[in-house]
DOMARBA-131714 format. One line per 5 residues: number of its first residue (from 1); for each residue z, x, y of C-alpha. Coordinates in steps of 0.2 Angstrom, whole numbers, plus 5000, padded with zeros to 4 digits. Layout:
residues N
NUM = Z/X/Y  ... .
end
This chain:
residues 565
1 = 5311/4768/5537  5309/4765/5556  5324/4767/5568  5329/4749/5572  5339/4754/5587 .
6 = 5323/4758/5596  5319/4742/5606  5310/4748/5621  5298/4764/5622  5291/4772/5638 .
11 = 5274/4780/5635  5267/4794/5647  5249/4793/5650  5237/4807/5655  5237/4805/5674 .
16 = 5221/4806/5684  5206/4810/5673  5196/4825/5679  5184/4838/5672  5192/4846/5657 .
21 = 5203/4831/5654  5192/4817/5647  5196/4800/5640  5203/4806/5623  5220/4803/5630 .
26 = 5216/4785/5633  5211/4783/5615  5227/4791/5609  5238/4781/5621  5230/4765/5616 .
31 = 5232/4768/5598  5250/4772/5600  5253/4756/5610  5245/4746/5597  5256/4754/5584 .
36 = 5272/4750/5594  5266/4732/5597  5264/4730/5578  5282/4735/5576  5288/4722/5589 .
41 = 5294/4736/5601  5293/4733/5620  5282/4746/5628  5282/4753/5646  5267/4763/5651 .
46 = 5265/4776/5666  5247/4779/5670  5238/4779/5687  5221/4776/5678  5215/4758/5681 .
51 = 5199/4760/5672  5206/4763/5655  5209/4753/5639  5228/4757/5639  5231/4749/5656 .
56 = 5221/4733/5651  5231/4717/5651  5240/4714/5634  5240/4732/5628  5257/4737/5635 .
61 = 5270/4725/5640  5273/4734/5657  5262/4746/5666  5266/4757/5681  5251/4764/5690 .
66 = 5261/4779/5696  5258/4798/5695  5264/4805/5679  5277/4816/5688  5295/4819/5685 .
71 = 5300/4811/5702  5292/4794/5698  5295/4794/5680  5314/4796/5683  5315/4781/5694 .
76 = 5305/4771/5681  5317/4776/5668  5332/4771/5679  5324/4754/5681  5318/4750/5664 .
81 = 5331/4759/5653  5320/4763/5638  5328/4768/5622  5314/4781/5618  5300/4791/5626 .
86 = 5283/4797/5618  5276/4813/5626  5262/4818/5615  5249/4804/5619  5245/4809/5637 .
91 = 5239/4827/5635  5246/4842/5644  5251/4831/5659  5263/4821/5649  5270/4836/5640 .
96 = 5274/4845/5656  5282/4830/5663  5293/4827/5648  5298/4845/5647  5303/4844/5666 .
101 = 5313/4828/5663  5322/4836/5648  5326/4852/5658  5333/4842/5673  5344/4832/5661 .
106 = 5336/4816/5666  5333/4810/5648  5351/4814/5643  5358/4805/5658  5349/4789/5654 .
111 = 5351/4791/5635  5332/4792/5632  5328/4799/5615  5312/4809/5613  5302/4801/5598 .
116 = 5292/4812/5587  5291/4830/5591  5307/4837/5598  5306/4844/5616  5311/4861/5610 .
121 = 5297/4862/5598  5285/4857/5612  5292/4872/5623  5290/4883/5608  5272/4880/5607 .
126 = 5269/4879/5626  5278/4895/5631  5267/4909/5625  5280/4922/5623  5292/4910/5613 .
131 = 5277/4904/5603  5273/4922/5597  5291/4925/5593  5292/4909/5583  5277/4913/5573 .
136 = 5283/4931/5570  5298/4924/5562  5288/4918/5547  5275/4932/5547  5261/4922/5554 .
141 = 5248/4933/5564  5245/4930/5582  5234/4938/5595  5242/4954/5602  5248/4949/5619 .
146 = 5261/4950/5633  5268/4936/5643  5268/4941/5662  5276/4933/5677  5266/4942/5691 .
151 = 5250/4951/5694  5257/4968/5693  5264/4964/5676  5247/4958/5671  5239/4974/5676 .
156 = 5251/4984/5666  5249/4973/5651  5230/4975/5652  5231/4994/5653  5242/4994/5638 .
161 = 5232/4983/5627  5215/4990/5633  5200/4980/5639  5192/4968/5636  5207/4955/5637 .
166 = 5209/4937/5640  5221/4929/5652  5229/4912/5647  5240/4901/5658  5255/4893/5650 .
171 = 5257/4874/5651  5239/4872/5656  5226/4860/5649  5208/4864/5644  5210/4882/5646 .
176 = 5213/4880/5665  5215/4897/5674  5210/4907/5658  5196/4919/5657  5189/4935/5649 .
181 = 5191/4951/5659  5181/4967/5656  5188/4978/5670  5201/4979/5684  5191/4969/5697 .
186 = 5189/4954/5685  5207/4955/5680  5214/4954/5698  5203/4939/5702  5207/4930/5686 .
191 = 5226/4934/5687  5226/4926/5705  5218/4910/5698  5229/4909/5683  5245/4910/5693 .
196 = 5239/4896/5704  5240/4885/5689  5256/4892/5680  5271/4903/5682  5267/4912/5666 .
201 = 5251/4920/5661  5248/4928/5644  5237/4944/5643  5229/4944/5625  5218/4957/5617 .
206 = 5200/4949/5616  5193/4944/5599  5177/4938/5606  5164/4935/5592  5177/4929/5579 .
211 = 5175/4912/5571  5185/4898/5579  5193/4886/5566  5205/4871/5569  5216/4860/5557 .
216 = 5223/4843/5562  5240/4842/5553  5252/4828/5551  5271/4829/5547  5284/4816/5545 .
221 = 5303/4818/5547  5305/4820/5528  5295/4836/5529  5280/4829/5521  5264/4837/5527 .
226 = 5245/4834/5526  5230/4841/5534  5218/4827/5539  5203/4837/5545  5197/4855/5547 .
231 = 5183/4859/5560  5173/4874/5564  5165/4879/5581  5147/4883/5580  5150/4895/5595 .
236 = 5161/4910/5591  5178/4914/5600  5176/4915/5618  5170/4898/5622  5183/4884/5624 .
241 = 5183/4872/5609  5180/4858/5621  5164/4867/5627  5158/4871/5609  5147/4862/5597 .
246 = 5160/4858/5583  5156/4854/5565  5168/4844/5553  5171/4849/5539  5169/4868/5541 .
251 = 5153/4874/5534  5154/4893/5533  5172/4895/5526  5173/4900/5508  5186/4892/5497 .
256 = 5199/4906/5499  5198/4906/5518  5199/4887/5519  5215/4885/5508  5223/4901/5516 .
261 = 5221/4893/5534  5227/4876/5527  5243/4883/5520  5246/4893/5536  5244/4877/5546 .
266 = 5257/4868/5536  5269/4882/5536  5268/4883/5555  5270/4864/5558  5286/4864/5547 .
271 = 5293/4880/5555  5291/4873/5573  5298/4856/5568  5284/4845/5574  5285/4826/5569 .
276 = 5269/4817/5571  5252/4826/5573  5247/4843/5579  5232/4854/5581  5232/4872/5575 .
281 = 5218/4884/5581  5213/4900/5572  5202/4915/5576  5194/4921/5559  5186/4938/5557 .
286 = 5168/4934/5550  5169/4951/5541  5185/4948/5532  5199/4935/5529  5209/4942/5544 .
291 = 5215/4929/5556  5225/4926/5571  5233/4910/5577  5226/4906/5594  5238/4891/5599 .
296 = 5246/4876/5592  5245/4859/5602  5260/4849/5598  5251/4833/5604  5235/4823/5602 .
301 = 5220/4833/5609  5202/4831/5611  5200/4838/5593  5212/4825/5587  5201/4810/5594 .
306 = 5186/4818/5585  5195/4821/5569  5201/4802/5569  5183/4796/5571  5176/4808/5559 .
311 = 5187/4804/5545  5193/4786/5548  5211/4792/5548  5220/4784/5564  5229/4800/5569 .
316 = 5237/4793/5585  5242/4776/5576  5250/4786/5562  5259/4798/5574  5266/4784/5584 .
321 = 5273/4776/5568  5280/4793/5562  5289/4794/5579  5297/4778/5575  5305/4786/5560 .
326 = 5293/4781/5546  5288/4793/5532  5270/4796/5528  5273/4787/5511  5278/4771/5519 .
331 = 5262/4769/5529  5245/4762/5525  5229/4769/5533  5226/4755/5545  5207/4759/5545 .
336 = 5203/4759/5527  5217/4746/5523  5218/4753/5505  5223/4771/5505  5241/4778/5510 .
341 = 5243/4788/5526  5248/4801/5514  5230/4802/5507  5220/4817/5514  5202/4811/5519 .
346 = 5188/4820/5509  5171/4821/5518  5154/4822/5509  5145/4820/5525  5144/4831/5541 .
351 = 5150/4827/5558  5144/4836/5573  5152/4835/5591  5142/4840/5605  5149/4841/5623 .
356 = 5142/4833/5638  5141/4842/5655  5136/4836/5672  5134/4853/5680  5118/4848/5690 .
361 = 5129/4836/5701  5138/4852/5709  5129/4864/5720  5132/4882/5717  5142/4879/5701 .
366 = 5141/4893/5687  5133/4886/5672  5140/4900/5660  5153/4893/5648  5169/4902/5644 .
371 = 5188/4899/5640  5190/4886/5653  5183/4868/5650  5169/4861/5661  5163/4847/5650 .
376 = 5166/4829/5655  5164/4821/5638  5156/4822/5621  5146/4813/5608  5149/4813/5589 .
381 = 5135/4811/5576  5136/4808/5557  5123/4814/5545  5121/4819/5527  5116/4836/5533 .
386 = 5120/4848/5547  5102/4847/5553  5103/4828/5554  5119/4827/5563  5114/4840/5576 .
391 = 5098/4832/5580  5106/4815/5582  5120/4822/5593  5107/4831/5604  5098/4814/5607 .
396 = 5114/4806/5612  5120/4818/5626  5110/4810/5639  5100/4826/5645  5083/4819/5641 .
401 = 5082/4828/5625  5074/4821/5609  5083/4832/5596  5083/4851/5593  5064/4852/5594 .
406 = 5050/4843/5603  5058/4842/5620  5051/4846/5637  5048/4865/5639  5063/4874/5647 .
411 = 5059/4889/5658  5070/4905/5654  5069/4921/5665  5078/4932/5654  5079/4927/5636 .
416 = 5091/4941/5631  5104/4936/5644  5101/4917/5641  5106/4920/5623  5120/4932/5626 .
421 = 5129/4923/5640  5132/4905/5634  5127/4890/5646  5126/4872/5643  5108/4874/5638 .
426 = 5110/4888/5625  5106/4877/5610  5089/4873/5617  5087/4892/5621  5090/4895/5602 .
431 = 5077/4882/5598  5064/4890/5610  5066/4908/5603  5065/4902/5585  5048/4895/5589 .
436 = 5042/4911/5598  5047/4921/5583  5064/4928/5585  5073/4931/5568  5089/4924/5563 .
441 = 5097/4941/5563  5091/4945/5581  5098/4929/5587  5114/4932/5578  5117/4949/5586 .
446 = 5114/4941/5603  5125/4925/5601  5137/4929/5587  5133/4912/5580  5135/4912/5561 .
451 = 5119/4915/5552  5122/4899/5541  5120/4888/5557  5105/4898/5563  5096/4896/5546 .
456 = 5099/4877/5547  5092/4877/5565  5077/4888/5559  5074/4875/5545  5072/4861/5558 .
461 = 5059/4872/5567  5050/4876/5551  5048/4857/5547  5042/4855/5565  5029/4868/5563 .
466 = 5023/4860/5547  5021/4844/5556  5011/4852/5569  4999/4859/5556  4994/4840/5553 .
471 = 4988/4838/5571  4970/4837/5566  4974/4820/5558  4980/4813/5574  4963/4816/5582 .
476 = 4955/4806/5567  4967/4792/5566  4959/4780/5579  4942/4781/5569  4950/4779/5552 .
481 = 4948/4764/5541  4964/4756/5535  4961/4762/5517  4957/4779/5523  4973/4780/5533 .
486 = 4983/4774/5519  4975/4786/5507  4980/4800/5519  4998/4794/5522  5002/4791/5504 .
491 = 4996/4809/5499  5011/4818/5492  5009/4832/5505  5010/4821/5520  5022/4808/5513 .
496 = 5035/4821/5507  5034/4830/5523  5037/4814/5533  5052/4810/5521  5059/4828/5524 .
501 = 5058/4826/5542  5067/4810/5542  5081/4817/5530  5084/4831/5542  5086/4821/5558 .
506 = 5069/4819/5566  5066/4803/5576  5050/4794/5575  5045/4800/5592  5048/4818/5588 .
511 = 5037/4816/5573  5024/4808/5584  5024/4821/5597  5023/4835/5583  5008/4826/5576 .
516 = 5000/4826/5594  4999/4807/5595  5007/4806/5612  4990/4813/5619  4981/4797/5616 .
521 = 4995/4784/5618  5012/4781/5627  5028/4789/5620  5034/4772/5614  5018/4767/5606 .
526 = 5017/4784/5597  5035/4782/5590  5032/4764/5584  5016/4770/5576  5025/4783/5565 .
531 = 5038/4770/5562  5025/4758/5555  5017/4771/5544  5034/4775/5537  5037/4757/5532 .
536 = 5020/4755/5525  5022/4770/5513  5041/4766/5509  5048/4781/5519  5065/4772/5523 .
541 = 5082/4770/5515  5083/4754/5505  5096/4741/5509  5105/4745/5493  5107/4763/5498 .
546 = 5115/4758/5515  5126/4744/5507  5132/4756/5494  5137/4769/5507  5145/4756/5518 .
551 = 5156/4750/5503  5160/4768/5499  5165/4773/5518  5171/4757/5526  5178/4767/5541 .
556 = 5161/4773/5545  5151/4757/5541  5144/4755/5559  5139/4773/5560  5130/4772/5543 .
561 = 5120/4756/5548  5116/4763/5565  5110/4780/5558  5097/4771/5547  5089/4760/5561 .
end
């Protein structure tokens, strides 16, 4: 049961939003405040962002538009005298502030209890040296690394580990200050940058090319644990997970790999002592079941927001309740309203997250993606297949694209370099090279993207090519009688191709462009014509199908209806 002594709670927000730190913490903080209000607890919020949901009237009882810094938060604590404080809903900024308040004795001085994950557990996951030692205690593999306090120590560590290496700054959000180094010159420059963000830098042996897999895990104070969602990065290790296309649930893991990593995630969260929600990130060798734990985020993250929306499991809401002392078995899932919070979601659909960049706004910015986040947001698409979810997502990112195919032509000077060095446009480069005849194996060698994903992308291109073979029909259509048109449309070859294209995520406009209709009419008219044809020959989901799905997945009802429009 919840702790009845907690009457007033201070929640730390994320501080000023910036590149690499998007609105996911507004989502998690808002959910936590909603959970506390439901318990009748008075809430105090510290967050300088005025354009957020959590700072809106009625979400928190008291809002301080002050920087999330120990200096300001201490004075707010002295004035408000809260019984407890929540640290894991404001990202890295809130965690760092909470750790500083703890180490300065401020929390002890005013009798403020840290709700949920203890501060020592946060320190154990944030201090890279401590983190490795804690996981060594339970025999969990981490990437071979050394914690360093200055540039000279970084050089010695790199010489000992051997190039290539990756530098990671401790206590930093979004991979800030991190990067891969292939030689001494790159190492010195990266080390200087990393130490500008953190007093401790970890030098790790690079595992570039391994798969990156994440698990969202929840634990209550009674040691009950569940894994809510597992996700897989389309891009291999070397690109920050916030920069990568992410698929949930994982598509290329076999049963043994999935359950091995799941069991390890639960083992880790129990050993460290996290109460609430956390994110465990792995590197997985594509040639074997060898793995390394990259990091554990003892807080809500961008991946947590994605997992919540993808599964219909309100992670932040549940985590806040667990911080109040509840057990998982005492809580209902507030989204489904029927299942227990102890119930692990099972997905029979595919969710695809695609990052959004605004790099064109900045002159001279490097477009290459790496271990430090540059994205400013993301979109999430739901589909029955990976192809459908990918195409929907690419249409939504606001880059003027219509999906994986039938976009405006992109110019590439060096195709090999464009594939090998990832940029914000690489997925469209893959589309282009598949169309000009590159094999899946060739692209895999250059990108290290798993061949399963590349085969699915090739499937989209193959459907597009088959639609293009029907282009002659578009030249006749304006002279055809209605009966002739219907005869052609209802022919099994064309009707089945049209249905297949829709099943795998093609929009009506993509189909129209592939058929060549755009040459004789406007884009809108061409898309509407294909839509009309579909309806005439019954290539559309029935209302019964949609209603059945909506009843089966109430948390995703809006997504399901929108996806069939």
